[in-house]
C-alpha positions in Angstrom: 137.1 164.2 142.1 136.3 164.7 138.4 134.7 162.0 136.3 137.6 161.9 133.8 140.0 161.3 136.7 137.9 158.4 138.0 137.7 156.9 134.6 141.5 157.1 134.3 141.9 155.3 137.7 139.5 152.5 136.6 141.3 152.0 133.3 144.7 151.8 135.1 143.3 149.3 137.6 141.9 147.1 134.9 145.2 147.2 133.0 147.2 146.2 136.1 144.8 143.4 137.0 144.8 142.1 133.4 148.6 142.0 133.3 148.7 140.2 136.6 146.4 137.5 135.3 148.3 137.1 132.1 151.7 136.7 133.7 150.7 133.5 135.4 150.1 132.0 131.9 153.7 132.6 131.0 156.8 130.9 132.3 158.2 132.6 135.5 161.5 130.7 135.6 163.9 129.0 133.2 163.3 125.4 132.2 166.6 124.3 133.7 167.5 120.6 133.7 168.5 119.3 137.2 169.2 116.1 139.1 167.2 115.5 142.2 170.0 114.4 144.5 170.0 116.5 147.7 173.2 116.6 149.6 173.5 115.5 153.3 175.8 117.1 155.9 178.8 115.1 154.4 178.4 116.8 151.1 177.1 113.8 149.1 173.8 112.1 148.4 173.5 108.7 150.0 171.8 106.0 148.0 171.2 102.4 149.0 171.6 99.6 146.6 170.7 95.9 147.2 173.8 93.8 146.9 173.6 90.8 144.6 176.4 88.3 144.1 175.2 87.5 140.6 173.3 90.0 138.5 172.7 93.7 138.6 170.7 96.2 140.7 169.2 99.2 139.0 168.9 102.5 140.8 166.6 105.2 139.3 168.0 108.6 139.6 165.4 111.4 139.2 165.9 114.2 136.7 163.7 117.3 136.6 162.7 120.3 134.4 162.3 123.4 136.6 159.8 126.1 135.9 156.2 127.1 136.5 154.8 125.7 133.3 154.9 122.2 131.7 157.8 121.3 129.5 156.5 121.3 125.9 159.5 119.7 124.1 161.0 116.3 123.7 164.4 116.6 125.3 167.5 114.4 125.0 169.7 115.2 127.9 173.4 114.2 127.9 174.9 112.9 131.1 178.4 111.8 132.1 180.7 111.0 135.0 182.3 114.1 136.5 185.6 113.5 138.4 186.5 117.2 138.8 183.8 118.0 141.3 184.7 115.0 143.5 188.3 116.2 143.7 187.3 119.7 144.8 184.9 118.3 147.4 187.6 116.0 148.9 190.1 118.8 149.2 187.6 121.3 150.7 186.3 118.8 153.3 189.3 116.7 154.3 192.4 118.7 153.3 195.4 116.4 154.0 193.4 113.4 155.4 193.5 111.5 152.1 192.3 108.3 153.9 189.0 110.1 154.3 188.7 111.0 150.6 185.7 109.8 148.6 186.8 107.6 145.8 185.3 107.6 142.4 183.4 104.3 141.8 185.3 102.1 139.3 183.7 101.7 135.9 183.5 98.0 136.4 180.9 98.4 139.1 178.3 100.5 137.2 176.9 101.5 133.8 175.0 104.7 132.9 173.2 105.7 129.7 174.7 108.5 127.6 171.4 110.3 127.4 168.1 110.6 129.3 164.9 111.3 127.4 162.3 113.7 128.9 159.0 113.7 127.0 156.9 116.6 126.0 154.2 117.3 128.6 156.4 115.8 131.4 158.7 117.6 133.8 160.5 114.5 135.2 162.4 111.4 134.1 164.3 108.6 135.7 167.9 107.8 134.8 168.6 104.1 135.2 172.0 103.4 136.8 173.0 99.7 136.8 175.2 98.4 139.6 177.2 95.2 139.7 179.0 95.4 143.0 180.5 91.9 143.5 184.0 92.2 145.0 183.7 95.8 146.1 185.7 96.7 149.3 183.7 99.1 151.5 186.7 100.2 153.5 186.7 103.0 151.0 183.9 105.6 150.6 182.7 105.1 147.0 180.9 107.9 145.1 179.5 108.0 141.6 179.8 111.7 140.5 177.4 112.6 137.7 176.9 115.8 135.7 174.4 117.1 133.1 176.3 118.0 129.9 175.8 121.2 127.9 173.6 121.0 124.8 175.3 122.1 121.6 171.9 122.7 120.0 170.7 124.7 123.0 167.4 122.8 123.2 167.9 122.5 127.0 169.9 124.3 129.7 171.6 122.6 132.6 170.9 124.2 135.9 173.7 126.7 136.5 173.8 125.8 140.2 176.3 123.0 140.7 174.3 121.2 143.4 171.5 120.7 140.9 173.6 120.1 137.8 175.7 117.6 139.7 174.8 114.4 141.5 177.3 113.0 144.0 175.9 109.5 144.7 177.5 107.9 147.8 177.1 104.1 147.2 175.8 102.1 150.1 175.2 98.5 149.2 173.1 96.5 151.7 172.2 92.9 152.4 169.8 91.5 155.0 172.4 91.9 157.8 174.3 95.2 157.1 173.8 98.5 158.8 174.4 100.3 162.1 174.3 97.9 165.0 173.7 99.1 168.6 177.0 98.4 170.5 175.8 99.3 174.0 175.7 95.6 175.0 179.2 94.9 173.6 182.2 95.3 176.0 185.8 95.9 174.9 188.5 95.5 177.5 192.3 95.4 177.4 193.8 92.2 178.6 194.8 92.4 182.2 192.2 95.1 182.9 189.1 93.0 182.8 187.8 94.4 186.1 188.0 98.0 184.9 185.2 99.9 183.1 184.9 98.5 179.6 185.0 100.5 176.4 181.4 100.7 174.9 180.5 102.2 171.5 176.9 103.4 170.9 177.0 102.2 167.3 179.0 99.8 165.3 178.7 100.2 161.5 178.8 97.1 159.3 179.5 96.8 155.6 178.5 94.4 152.8 181.0 91.7 151.7 178.5 89.4 149.9 174.9 88.4 150.3 175.4 86.6 153.6 178.5 88.3 155.0 179.3 91.7 156.5 182.4 93.2 158.1 183.0 95.6 160.9 186.1 97.0 162.6 187.4 95.1 165.6 186.9 96.4 169.1 186.7 100.2 169.4 188.4 100.8 166.0 186.2 102.8 163.6 186.3 104.8 160.4 188.6 107.5 161.8 191.6 105.2 162.0 193.9 105.5 159.1 194.9 101.9 159.3 191.3 100.6 159.7 191.6 98.2 156.8 194.0 96.1 158.9 191.3 95.4 161.5 188.3 94.0 159.5 186.2 91.3 161.3 184.0 89.3 158.9 180.7 87.8 160.1 178.9 85.2 157.9 175.3 84.3 158.6 174.1 80.8 157.8 170.6 79.5 157.3 170.5 77.6 160.6 171.0 80.7 162.8 174.8 80.5 163.3 177.3 83.4 162.8 180.9 82.6 161.9 183.5 85.3 162.7 186.9 85.5 161.0 189.7 87.9 160.2 192.0 87.8 157.2 195.0 89.7 158.7 197.2 87.3 160.7 198.9 90.1 162.5 195.6 90.7 164.4 196.0 87.3 166.1 192.2 87.1 165.9 190.7 84.3 168.0 187.0 83.3 168.5 186.2 82.1 172.0 182.5 81.1 171.6 180.1 80.1 168.8 177.9 83.0 168.0 174.3 82.8 166.7 171.6 85.3 165.5 167.8 85.7 165.8 165.4 87.7 163.8 162.2 89.2 165.4 159.6 91.5 163.9 157.1 93.8 165.4 154.6 96.3 163.9 154.8 99.9 165.1 152.2 100.8 167.8 151.7 104.3 166.4 152.3 103.8 162.6 150.6 100.4 161.8 152.2 100.3 158.4 155.8 100.4 159.8 157.5 97.1 160.5 160.4 96.9 163.0 162.8 94.0 162.2 165.5 93.2 164.8 168.6 91.1 164.1 170.4 90.1 167.3 173.9 88.6 167.3 174.3 86.6 170.5 177.5 85.3 172.1 179.9 87.7 170.4 183.2 86.7 172.0 186.6 87.2 170.4 190.1 88.5 171.0 192.4 90.5 168.8 195.7 92.4 169.0 196.0 96.0 168.1 199.6 96.1 166.8 199.7 99.7 165.3 198.0 101.9 168.0 201.3 102.1 169.9 204.3 101.6 167.7 206.4 99.8 170.3 203.7 97.6 171.9 201.1 95.2 170.7 197.9 95.5 172.8 195.5 92.6 173.2 191.8 93.3 173.5 188.9 91.0 174.5 185.4 91.7 173.0 182.2 90.1 174.3 178.5 90.7 174.4 175.8 91.1 171.8 174.9 93.3 168.8 171.4 94.5 167.7 170.4 95.8 164.3 167.0 97.5 163.8 165.5 98.0 160.4 162.3 100.0 159.9 160.3 99.1 156.8 157.4 100.9 155.4 155.1 98.1 154.2 153.2 100.5 151.9 156.2 101.0 149.6 157.0 98.2 147.2 160.5 99.2 146.3 162.9 97.7 148.9 165.5 100.4 148.9 162.8 103.1 149.4 160.8 101.1 152.0 163.6 101.0 154.5 163.9 104.1 156.6 167.6 104.6 156.6 
């Protein structure tokens, strides 16, 4: 191999290596602006907000600047509510089952800023969303749909992918007693068939009414029933350990047969010592109700008895309550 050819190969190799090193100093991707709101298998991003009867709760929605280099500009990013995306999602997922549709959260329950500032030298910012949820009815599935607006001055670019430019926030208010209760110790039987195998649900979901009250659906009724709103059972927890059950719909013919109570116990995790298990047990659940719409010609009376257990897992190393609970 001739000396000039070897020199040519060495020169080419140095040029290639030099260009490789230089390209890492330059931006490899666009500096797109995105929400950090990953979707779950229901097509929304679940967020958990502490319910307060009086006052607001602030949720901090992350916003990011993509790219391989640091953002070097002060950016003022416009944001707004986006109803169109929610309408498309509802039709694609639920078709004619409008009772399953996500509903856009009413303006009276939240406030958002018109813009979010991202400082030079930073690639993230937090958008403060204030919630005041007193009076909200959780029979419906409330979603706050957000979008990043186009910038007329072209100082920033919204992410062209809709799942990054949009944030579909499914609102889940919580109090000390709401969540998914284990229903394996709760029996549901039809009147006159008490000796037959009872109906048992693995989970019974409860929803916030106020700071000390939740509701769930009576018996084996759940979120799949179109008329579920007619069968709400309210449970109010008092400071002395009692639980009061009631129903607002007189057609249910709801009747409580025993006084219920609750206990709270806590236990640290044996494997993860920072994890606290908190158990809320509702004892002496015993009520009757009438399902008057399941069969159009006949009202069916059900008896419900047993207990319910809610487990919350709390990471004691995280100070923010909504983040410390492992939902």
